C-alpha atoms as an extended CHARMM CRD file, in Angstrom:
* protein
*
       114  EXT
         1         1  MET       CA             18.2410000000      -62.6890000000      -24.2140000000  PROA      1               0.0000000000
         2         2  LYS       CA             18.2000000000      -59.9190000000      -26.6100000000  PROA      2               0.0000000000
         3         3  HSD       CA             17.1090000000      -62.2660000000      -29.6050000000  PROA      3               0.0000000000
         4         4  MET       CA             14.0070000000      -63.2890000000      -27.4220000000  PROA      4               0.0000000000
         5         5  LEU       CA             12.8740000000      -59.7620000000      -26.6990000000  PROA      5               0.0000000000
         6         6  GLN       CA             13.8990000000      -57.7920000000      -29.8160000000  PROA      6               0.0000000000
         7         7  LYS       CA             10.7860000000      -58.9550000000      -31.8130000000  PROA      7               0.0000000000
         8         8  TYR       CA              8.6710000000      -56.7980000000      -29.3930000000  PROA      8               0.0000000000
         9         9  GLY       CA             10.6120000000      -53.5280000000      -30.1510000000  PROA      9               0.0000000000
        10        10  ASN       CA             13.9710000000      -51.8550000000      -30.3910000000  PROA      10              0.0000000000
        11        11  ILE       CA             16.2270000000      -52.3370000000      -27.4670000000  PROA      11              0.0000000000
        12        12  GLY       CA             18.6570000000      -49.8590000000      -26.0650000000  PROA      12              0.0000000000
        13        13  LEU       CA             20.7830000000      -50.9820000000      -23.1580000000  PROA      13              0.0000000000
        14        14  ILE       CA             21.0260000000      -54.3830000000      -21.5530000000  PROA      14              0.0000000000
        15        15  CYS       CA             22.4290000000      -55.0170000000      -18.1220000000  PROA      15              0.0000000000
        16        16  PHE       CA             22.7930000000      -58.3170000000      -16.3810000000  PROA      16              0.0000000000
        17        17  VAL       CA             24.2360000000      -59.3430000000      -12.8470000000  PROA      17              0.0000000000
        18        18  LYS       CA             26.1980000000      -62.5810000000      -12.9470000000  PROA      18              0.0000000000
        19        19  GLU       CA             25.6050000000      -65.5140000000      -10.6990000000  PROA      19              0.0000000000
        20        20  ASP       CA             27.9160000000      -65.5720000000       -7.6110000000  PROA      20              0.0000000000
        21        21  ASP       CA             30.9350000000      -67.7080000000       -8.0950000000  PROA      21              0.0000000000
        22        22  GLN       CA             30.3370000000      -69.8470000000       -4.8570000000  PROA      22              0.0000000000
        23        23  ARG       CA             26.7710000000      -70.5140000000       -5.9000000000  PROA      23              0.0000000000
        24        24  ARG       CA             27.8760000000      -71.4340000000       -9.3940000000  PROA      24              0.0000000000
        25        25  LYS       CA             30.3960000000      -73.9180000000       -8.0560000000  PROA      25              0.0000000000
        26        26  ARG       CA             27.7440000000      -75.5420000000       -5.7940000000  PROA      26              0.0000000000
        27        27  ARG       CA             25.5360000000      -75.8020000000       -8.6400000000  PROA      27              0.0000000000
        28        28  ILE       CA             28.0700000000      -77.4020000000      -10.9950000000  PROA      28              0.0000000000
        29        29  LYS       CA             29.0860000000      -79.8230000000       -8.1630000000  PROA      29              0.0000000000
        30        30  GLY       CA             25.5150000000      -80.8060000000       -7.5910000000  PROA      30              0.0000000000
        31        31  GLY       CA             25.2650000000      -81.8240000000      -11.2060000000  PROA      31              0.0000000000
        32        32  GLY       CA             23.9450000000      -78.6200000000      -12.7000000000  PROA      32              0.0000000000
        33        33  ASN       CA             25.0650000000      -77.2600000000      -16.2000000000  PROA      33              0.0000000000
        34        34  ARG       CA             28.0740000000      -75.1760000000      -16.5780000000  PROA      34              0.0000000000
        35        35  LYS       CA             26.2490000000      -72.4370000000      -18.6310000000  PROA      35              0.0000000000
        36        36  ARG       CA             26.7160000000      -68.9120000000      -17.4180000000  PROA      36              0.0000000000
        37        37  GLN       CA             23.4450000000      -67.7920000000      -15.4360000000  PROA      37              0.0000000000
        38        38  PHE       CA             22.3520000000      -64.3370000000      -14.2270000000  PROA      38              0.0000000000
        39        39  THR       CA             20.4310000000      -63.5110000000      -11.2160000000  PROA      39              0.0000000000
        40        40  GLU       CA             18.7000000000      -60.2110000000      -12.5110000000  PROA      40              0.0000000000
        41        41  GLY       CA             18.8830000000      -58.1050000000      -15.3300000000  PROA      41              0.0000000000
        42        42  TRP       CA             17.5040000000      -54.8320000000      -16.8010000000  PROA      42              0.0000000000
        43        43  ILE       CA             16.4890000000      -53.9900000000      -20.4580000000  PROA      43              0.0000000000
        44        44  GLU       CA             15.7850000000      -50.7660000000      -21.9080000000  PROA      44              0.0000000000
        45        45  PHE       CA             13.2450000000      -50.3630000000      -24.7810000000  PROA      45              0.0000000000
        46        46  ALA       CA             13.5600000000      -47.4260000000      -27.0970000000  PROA      46              0.0000000000
        47        47  ASN       CA              9.8430000000      -46.8320000000      -26.9710000000  PROA      47              0.0000000000
        48        48  LYS       CA              8.0520000000      -46.4900000000      -23.3930000000  PROA      48              0.0000000000
        49        49  LYS       CA              4.6870000000      -47.6910000000      -24.8240000000  PROA      49              0.0000000000
        50        50  TYR       CA              6.2070000000      -50.9930000000      -26.0440000000  PROA      50              0.0000000000
        51        51  ALA       CA              8.1520000000      -51.5560000000      -22.7220000000  PROA      51              0.0000000000
        52        52  LYS       CA              4.9880000000      -51.4480000000      -20.7480000000  PROA      52              0.0000000000
        53        53  ALA       CA              3.1300000000      -53.7010000000      -23.3140000000  PROA      53              0.0000000000
        54        54  VAL       CA              5.9400000000      -56.3830000000      -23.1360000000  PROA      54              0.0000000000
        55        55  ALA       CA              6.0480000000      -56.2660000000      -19.3740000000  PROA      55              0.0000000000
        56        56  THR       CA              2.5210000000      -56.7390000000      -18.8230000000  PROA      56              0.0000000000
        57        57  MET       CA              2.0820000000      -59.2400000000      -21.8720000000  PROA      57              0.0000000000
        58        58  LEU       CA              5.0760000000      -61.5710000000      -20.9190000000  PROA      58              0.0000000000
        59        59  ASN       CA              5.0510000000      -61.4000000000      -17.1030000000  PROA      59              0.0000000000
        60        60  ASN       CA              4.4750000000      -64.9640000000      -15.7150000000  PROA      60              0.0000000000
        61        61  THR       CA              4.5260000000      -66.5580000000      -19.0390000000  PROA      61              0.0000000000
        62        62  ASN       CA              6.9460000000      -69.3820000000      -20.2060000000  PROA      62              0.0000000000
        63        63  MET       CA             10.2880000000      -68.3080000000      -21.7040000000  PROA      63              0.0000000000
        64        64  GLY       CA             10.9240000000      -71.3320000000      -24.0430000000  PROA      64              0.0000000000
        65        65  GLY       CA              7.4290000000      -71.2460000000      -25.8750000000  PROA      65              0.0000000000
        66        66  GLY       CA              5.9610000000      -74.5210000000      -26.9630000000  PROA      66              0.0000000000
        67        67  ASN       CA              9.1360000000      -76.7570000000      -27.2730000000  PROA      67              0.0000000000
        68        68  LYS       CA              9.4560000000      -79.1790000000      -24.3090000000  PROA      68              0.0000000000
        69        69  HSD       CA             13.0930000000      -79.9820000000      -24.9680000000  PROA      69              0.0000000000
        70        70  GLY       CA             14.3140000000      -76.2490000000      -25.1250000000  PROA      70              0.0000000000
        71        71  PHE       CA             16.6790000000      -74.7880000000      -22.4730000000  PROA      71              0.0000000000
        72        72  TYR       CA             14.0620000000      -72.2540000000      -21.2270000000  PROA      72              0.0000000000
        73        73  HSD       CA             10.9820000000      -74.3940000000      -21.3550000000  PROA      73              0.0000000000
        74        74  GLU       CA             10.6890000000      -74.5410000000      -17.4480000000  PROA      74              0.0000000000
        75        75  ASP       CA             11.5440000000      -70.9050000000      -16.8350000000  PROA      75              0.0000000000
        76        76  LEU       CA              9.2220000000      -67.9120000000      -16.3260000000  PROA      76              0.0000000000
        77        77  TRP       CA              9.5610000000      -64.3930000000      -17.3430000000  PROA      77              0.0000000000
        78        78  ASP       CA              9.4370000000      -62.0580000000      -14.1180000000  PROA      78              0.0000000000
        79        79  LEU       CA              8.9920000000      -58.7490000000      -15.8800000000  PROA      79              0.0000000000
        80        80  LYS       CA              8.2610000000      -55.4290000000      -14.1160000000  PROA      80              0.0000000000
        81        81  TYR       CA              7.9320000000      -51.8650000000      -15.8140000000  PROA      81              0.0000000000
        82        82  LEU       CA              9.9210000000      -49.5060000000      -13.8490000000  PROA      82              0.0000000000
        83        83  PRO       CA              8.5870000000      -45.8990000000      -14.2020000000  PROA      83              0.0000000000
        84        84  LYS       CA             11.0140000000      -42.8770000000      -14.0560000000  PROA      84              0.0000000000
        85        85  PHE       CA             13.9050000000      -45.4280000000      -13.8610000000  PROA      85              0.0000000000
        86        86  LYS       CA             17.3740000000      -44.0120000000      -14.8300000000  PROA      86              0.0000000000
        87        87  TRP       CA             20.5690000000      -45.9410000000      -15.7070000000  PROA      87              0.0000000000
        88        88  ARG       CA             22.6490000000      -43.7490000000      -13.2850000000  PROA      88              0.0000000000
        89        89  HSD       CA             20.3780000000      -44.9230000000      -10.3790000000  PROA      89              0.0000000000
        90        90  LEU       CA             21.3970000000      -48.7160000000      -11.2920000000  PROA      90              0.0000000000
        91        91  ALA       CA             25.0600000000      -47.6030000000      -11.4790000000  PROA      91              0.0000000000
        92        92  GLU       CA             24.8090000000      -46.1230000000       -8.1380000000  PROA      92              0.0000000000
        93        93  GLN       CA             23.1220000000      -48.8380000000       -6.4490000000  PROA      93              0.0000000000
        94        94  LEU       CA             25.6000000000      -51.5410000000       -7.9380000000  PROA      94              0.0000000000
        95        95  ALA       CA             28.7560000000      -49.3220000000       -7.0190000000  PROA      95              0.0000000000
        96        96  GLY       CA             27.2700000000      -49.1840000000       -3.4430000000  PROA      96              0.0000000000
        97        97  ASP       CA             26.9240000000      -53.0520000000       -3.4970000000  PROA      97              0.0000000000
        98        98  ARG       CA             30.5260000000      -53.4160000000       -4.4830000000  PROA      98              0.0000000000
        99        99  ASN       CA             31.8400000000      -51.4370000000       -1.5120000000  PROA      99              0.0000000000
       100       100  GLY       CA             29.9460000000      -53.6890000000        0.9730000000  PROA      100             0.0000000000
       101       101  GLN       CA             30.1210000000      -57.2730000000        1.4480000000  PROA      101             0.0000000000
       102       102  LEU       CA             28.3730000000      -58.2400000000       -1.9490000000  PROA      102             0.0000000000
       103       103  LYS       CA             30.7900000000      -58.5150000000       -4.9320000000  PROA      103             0.0000000000
       104       104  VAL       CA             28.4960000000      -58.0990000000       -7.8940000000  PROA      104             0.0000000000
       105       105  ARG       CA             29.9050000000      -58.2120000000      -11.3450000000  PROA      105             0.0000000000
       106       106  VAL       CA             27.7010000000      -56.5650000000      -13.8960000000  PROA      106             0.0000000000
       107       107  GLU       CA             27.9710000000      -56.6700000000      -17.7730000000  PROA      107             0.0000000000
       108       108  CYS       CA             26.4060000000      -53.6280000000      -19.1860000000  PROA      108             0.0000000000
       109       109  ARG       CA             26.6470000000      -53.3740000000      -22.9850000000  PROA      109             0.0000000000
       110       110  GLU       CA             24.6740000000      -51.4640000000      -25.6170000000  PROA      110             0.0000000000
       111       111  SER       CA             22.6350000000      -53.9640000000      -27.6570000000  PROA      111             0.0000000000
       112       112  SER       CA             24.7590000000      -53.5530000000      -30.6830000000  PROA      112             0.0000000000
       113       113  GLU       CA             27.4460000000      -55.3930000000      -29.0290000000  PROA      113             0.0000000000
       114       114  TYR       CA             25.5530000000      -58.6330000000      -28.7660000000  PROA      114             0.0000000000
C-alpha cells in the first residue's frame, strides 16, 4: 500500500486492521485467494495539504490503474480526510474493541519498516 501512495507525498505512520480469522477461512474455503487482506486502514501523510489533495483526488477511483490483469484492478479507493485526527484516538478505540467481543489485530508500523 505504501508504494501505491508514496508518489503523492511523504508518508508517516501506517496502520491496518487484519481480516478476521473466521472470515478468512470462509473466503479460502469458498475458493478465494490466500493473500492477507485488511478490513480498514489509516495512513498519515507528513503534509496536511497533500493528505487532503490525495483523499479528494483518489476517492472512488480504481486502485489498480489501467492493467486489466492486476490484482487491484477491480478494487476502488475509499479515502476520507479526517481533520483533527490523532493516533492516540485510534489506539484508544482499538483497545476498547479488544476488551469487548471484537478481537481486532492491528499492525501499526512506521513507514520506514515497510
